[in-house]
Backbone as CSV, one residue per row, in Angstrom:
resi,resn,N_x,N_y,N_z,CA_x,CA_y,CA_z,C_x,C_y,C_z
1,MET,1.076,-12.706,16.870,1.734,-12.608,18.157,1.559,-11.181,18.679
2,PRO,0.827,-11.000,19.757,0.593,-9.650,20.287,1.874,-9.070,20.883
3,LEU,2.016,-7.773,20.701,3.181,-7.086,21.250,2.932,-6.727,22.707
4,ASN,3.987,-6.650,23.469,3.873,-6.265,24.876,3.499,-4.789,24.975
5,PRO,2.767,-4.399,25.999,2.416,-2.981,26.154,3.656,-2.147,26.458
6,ARG,3.588,-0.888,26.024,4.692,0.042,26.260,4.263,1.075,27.289
7,LEU,5.242,1.687,27.915,4.993,2.728,28.906,5.006,4.079,28.207
8,PHE,3.876,4.789,28.259,3.756,6.106,27.651,3.678,7.163,28.740
9,THR,4.166,8.356,28.438,4.070,9.502,29.342,3.299,10.597,28.621
10,CYS,2.247,11.065,29.227,1.411,12.111,28.634,2.203,13.419,28.624
11,PRO,2.296,14.111,27.486,3.046,15.374,27.454,2.309,16.522,28.147
12,GLN,1.028,16.342,28.427,0.261,17.414,29.042,0.282,17.319,30.575
13,CYS,-0.048,16.143,31.128,-0.116,16.021,32.587,1.002,15.149,33.169
14,ARG,1.843,14.623,32.377,2.990,13.779,32.770,2.580,12.491,33.474
15,HIS,1.372,12.024,33.241,0.907,10.756,33.800,1.492,9.619,32.960
16,GLN,2.012,8.569,33.626,2.566,7.427,32.909,1.545,6.300,32.899
17,TYR,1.379,5.684,31.752,0.401,4.610,31.599,0.874,3.634,30.535
18,LEU,0.341,2.420,30.598,0.675,1.385,29.629,-0.290,1.452,28.446
19,GLY,0.235,1.096,27.270,-0.619,1.099,26.086,0.090,0.450,24.915
20,HIS,-0.632,0.308,23.833,-0.107,-0.272,22.599,-0.134,0.789,21.511
21,ASP,0.710,0.591,20.495,0.677,1.481,19.326,-0.550,1.167,18.515
22,PRO,-1.230,2.095,17.929,-0.979,3.527,17.915,-1.241,4.152,19.279
23,LEU,-0.699,5.324,19.472,-0.740,5.954,20.786,-2.169,6.104,21.303
24,PRO,-2.443,5.591,22.506,-3.786,5.745,23.084,-3.935,7.110,23.751
25,ASP,-5.185,7.480,23.979,-5.450,8.728,24.711,-5.042,8.562,26.164
26,CYS,-4.669,9.671,26.785,-4.288,9.639,28.195,-5.531,9.323,29.035
27,PRO,-5.444,8.330,29.939,-6.622,7.990,30.744,-6.956,9.056,31.791
28,ARG,-5.992,9.873,32.199,-6.249,10.871,33.239,-6.836,12.161,32.667
29,CYS,-6.156,12.758,31.665,-6.617,14.057,31.162,-7.288,13.953,29.791
30,GLY,-7.192,12.805,29.140,-7.827,12.624,27.838,-7.070,13.251,26.680
31,PHE,-5.772,13.521,26.888,-4.971,14.124,25.822,-4.968,13.196,24.616
32,ASP,-5.284,13.751,23.455,-5.319,12.988,22.221,-4.084,13.347,21.404
33,TYR,-3.283,12.366,21.105,-2.069,12.602,20.332,-2.450,12.972,18.902
34,PRO,-1.870,14.039,18.371,-2.221,14.443,17.004,-1.658,13.444,15.990
35,VAL,-2.421,13.249,14.928,-1.974,12.366,13.852,-0.978,13.142,13.004
36,LYS,0.153,12.531,12.736,1.171,13.197,11.938,0.714,13.229,10.491
37,GLU,0.624,14.432,9.948,0.261,14.617,8.550,1.360,15.395,7.873
38,GLY,1.459,15.202,6.605,2.461,15.945,5.853,3.016,15.096,4.723
39,VAL,4.023,15.634,4.108,4.630,14.991,2.946,5.722,14.041,3.410
40,ARG,5.707,12.857,2.840,6.799,11.917,3.112,7.945,12.267,2.179
41,TRP,8.928,13.011,2.701,10.012,13.509,1.865,10.897,12.387,1.352
42,ASP,10.988,11.286,2.094,11.805,10.187,1.603,11.204,9.596,0.329
43,LEU,9.866,9.511,0.261,9.232,9.002,-0.957,9.397,9.969,-2.119
44,VAL,9.352,11.261,-1.831,9.550,12.254,-2.881,10.951,12.133,-3.466
45,VAL,11.946,11.952,-2.608,13.326,11.819,-3.071,13.496,10.537,-3.893
46,TYR,12.894,9.433,-3.436,12.977,8.177,-4.198,12.336,8.322,-5.572
47,LEU,11.168,8.953,-5.636,10.493,9.131,-6.914,11.296,10.033,-7.853
48,LEU,11.903,11.085,-7.324,12.722,11.956,-8.156,13.955,11.226,-8.677
49,ALA,14.561,10.376,-7.846,15.724,9.607,-8.294,15.326,8.629,-9.402
50,ILE,14.202,7.958,-9.245,13.743,7.019,-10.273,13.411,7.769,-11.558
51,LEU,12.735,8.906,-11.446,12.397,9.701,-12.618,13.659,10.199,-13.326
52,GLY,14.665,10.587,-12.570,15.926,11.030,-13.158,16.635,9.915,-13.907
53,LEU,16.659,8.726,-13.326,17.308,7.600,-14.008,16.567,7.206,-15.277
54,VAL,15.261,7.170,-15.217,14.479,6.808,-16.400,14.682,7.840,-17.506
55,SER,14.649,9.114,-17.157,14.842,10.144,-18.181,16.258,10.091,-18.745
56,TYR,17.248,9.792,-17.925,18.627,9.660,-18.415,18.730,8.524,-19.428
57,PHE,18.128,7.378,-19.103,18.197,6.242,-20.021,17.410,6.512,-21.300
58,LEU,16.288,7.217,-21.204,15.533,7.546,-22.412,16.317,8.501,-23.312
59,VAL,16.944,9.506,-22.724,17.709,10.456,-23.525,18.928,9.782,-24.133
60,SER,19.625,8.968,-23.366,20.819,8.310,-23.905,20.447,7.307,-24.995
61,SER,19.326,6.609,-24.861,18.926,5.685,-25.915,18.478,6.457,-27.163
62,ASN,17.905,7.637,-26.978,17.520,8.453,-28.126,18.763,8.919,-28.876
63,TYR,19.802,9.316,-28.180,21.043,9.720,-28.840,21.687,8.539,-29.544
64,ARG,21.653,7.366,-28.911,22.263,6.180,-29.499,21.556,5.801,-30.792
65,SER,20.226,5.790,-30.781,19.491,5.447,-31.991,19.557,6.590,-33.004
66,GLY,19.686,7.810,-32.544,19.794,8.942,-33.464,21.094,8.925,-34.231
67,ILE,22.188,8.568,-33.596,23.480,8.499,-34.267,23.485,7.338,-35.250
68,ALA,22.899,6.222,-34.880,22.858,5.076,-35.782,21.967,5.369,-36.984
69,GLY,20.937,6.151,-36.819,20.030,6.466,-37.908,20.492,7.622,-38.769
70,MET,21.610,8.269,-38.437,22.086,9.415,-39.201,22.980,9.011,-40.346
71,GLY,23.184,7.741,-40.591,24.061,7.305,-41.672,23.604,7.816,-43.021
72,GLY,22.303,7.837,-43.297,21.783,8.323,-44.568,21.830,9.836,-44.672
73,ALA,21.777,10.527,-43.586,21.750,11.982,-43.621,23.135,12.575,-43.844
74,LEU,24.183,11.815,-43.603,25.536,12.339,-43.743,26.090,12.157,-45.147
75,ARG,25.374,11.472,-46.036,25.856,11.269,-47.390,25.723,12.568,-48.179
76,PRO,26.595,12.776,-49.166,26.461,13.961,-50.018,25.186,13.884,-50.843
77,VAL,24.733,15.026,-51.320,23.479,15.101,-52.059,23.569,14.304,-53.354
78,SER,24.725,14.320,-54.004,24.848,13.622,-55.287,24.706,12.108,-55.112
79,GLU,25.107,11.549,-53.983,24.978,10.118,-53.748,23.605,9.746,-53.195
80,ALA,22.854,10.703,-52.722,21.570,10.410,-52.113,20.510,10.073,-53.141
81,GLY,20.793,10.293,-54.404,19.835,9.953,-55.438,18.841,11.053,-55.699
82,GLU,19.143,12.278,-55.309,18.232,13.382,-55.539,18.354,13.848,-56.980
83,LYS,17.209,14.029,-57.630,17.208,14.471,-59.017,17.094,15.983,-59.059
84,LEU,17.941,16.601,-59.836,17.911,18.039,-60.004,17.060,18.387,-61.214
85,PRO,16.482,19.575,-61.266,15.690,19.964,-62.424,16.559,20.019,-63.680
86,GLY,16.035,19.514,-64.747,16.757,19.525,-66.018,17.619,18.303,-66.234
87,SER,17.773,17.457,-65.230,18.577,16.249,-65.430,17.705,15.191,-66.082
88,ALA,18.330,14.300,-66.815,17.601,13.277,-67.553,17.133,12.192,-66.575
89,GLY,15.857,11.888,-66.645,15.295,10.851,-65.813,15.242,9.538,-66.568
90,PRO,14.756,8.469,-65.988,14.721,7.180,-66.662,13.713,7.140,-67.809
91,TYR,12.739,8.046,-67.853,11.717,8.025,-68.896,11.998,8.990,-70.043
92,HIS,13.094,9.723,-69.947,13.449,10.655,-71.005,14.277,9.957,-72.060
93,GLU,14.090,10.365,-73.291,14.907,9.819,-74.372,16.225,10.538,-74.386
94,SER,17.305,9.793,-74.531,18.616,10.414,-74.536,18.914,11.089,-75.871
95,GLY,18.166,10.797,-76.943,18.445,11.382,-78.257,17.843,12.755,-78.437
96,ARG,17.013,13.208,-77.673,16.380,14.517,-77.863,17.217,15.640,-77.426
């Protein structure tokens, strides 16, 4: 469905003319509307918000799994099964 033409006013010669988007050149003076270039700040803000949420969830899940995995690290050394030098192992004779 074609859109109806719009009334444009040339900023250089103030001539009014009909046209469709994108902006056409002025038929009287030939003024060419500059193409808008630059950074889309709304997209930058959206990407930063998404990156912040993802990093928050990654850090919080790392802490959650880190606390659950610390059960073995909090035990005393004597219960951890660590053998000290000079202690009798399973292959040593107890009579010697």
